[in-house]
C-alpha positions as CSV (number, residue, x, y, z in Angstrom):
1,M,-39.3,34.6,4.3
2,V,-37.5,34.1,1.0
3,I,-36.3,30.7,2.1
4,R,-39.8,29.6,3.0
5,L,-41.0,30.8,-0.4
6,L,-38.3,28.8,-2.1
7,H,-39.3,25.7,0.0
8,R,-43.0,26.2,-0.9
9,A,-42.0,26.4,-4.6
10,G,-40.5,22.9,-4.4
11,L,-36.8,23.8,-4.2
12,R,-34.8,21.7,-1.8
13,S,-31.3,22.1,-0.3
14,I,-29.8,19.5,-2.7
15,H,-30.8,21.6,-5.6
16,F,-28.8,24.6,-4.4
17,H,-25.8,22.4,-3.3
18,V,-25.7,20.9,-6.8
19,A,-26.0,24.4,-8.3
20,S,-23.1,25.5,-6.2
21,L,-20.9,22.7,-7.5
22,F,-22.0,23.4,-11.0
23,T,-21.1,27.1,-10.8
24,I,-17.6,26.2,-9.5
25,S,-17.1,24.1,-12.6
26,L,-18.6,26.8,-14.8
27,C,-16.2,29.3,-13.3
28,V,-13.2,27.1,-14.0
29,G,-14.5,26.5,-17.5
30,L,-14.8,30.2,-18.1
31,W,-11.4,30.9,-16.7
32,V,-9.8,28.3,-18.9
33,R,-11.6,29.7,-21.9
34,A,-10.4,33.2,-21.0
35,K,-6.8,31.9,-21.5
36,T,-7.6,30.9,-25.1
37,V,-9.0,34.2,-26.3
38,D,-6.9,37.0,-27.7
39,Q,-5.4,39.6,-25.5
40,S,-8.0,42.3,-26.3
41,Q,-10.9,40.1,-25.1
42,R,-9.1,38.4,-22.2
43,G,-9.9,41.1,-19.5
44,N,-13.6,40.8,-20.2
45,A,-13.5,37.0,-20.2
46,E,-11.6,36.9,-16.9
47,R,-14.0,39.3,-15.3
48,R,-16.9,37.1,-16.3
49,A,-15.2,34.1,-14.7
50,L,-14.6,36.0,-11.5
51,F,-18.2,37.2,-11.4
52,V,-19.5,33.6,-11.8
53,G,-17.0,32.6,-9.1
54,L,-18.9,34.7,-6.6
55,W,-22.0,32.6,-7.0
56,P,-21.0,29.3,-5.3
57,P,-20.9,30.5,-1.7
58,T,-24.3,32.2,-2.1
59,M,-25.9,29.0,-3.6
60,W,-24.3,26.9,-0.8
61,L,-25.6,29.2,1.9
62,I,-29.1,29.2,0.5
63,G,-29.0,25.4,0.4
64,E,-27.9,25.4,4.1
65,S,-30.8,27.7,5.0
66,L,-33.2,25.4,3.1
67,R,-31.8,22.4,5.0
68,D,-32.8,24.1,8.3
69,V,-36.4,24.5,7.0
70,E,-36.6,20.9,5.8
């Protein structure tokens, strides 16, 4: 049902596959940035990078589900 709503809204599988690749690069960027902050801020910055690192599989699987609808 959610996938059909996304498809009706005009979103296609390529949009989510590109978003997945973007979130991988965002995660790496946040991880590299976490290494440049001082020690008191590093834990929060690393947790942020790990949180964003959980998004790519979700985005990719939503894209695969949309591909089945297309």
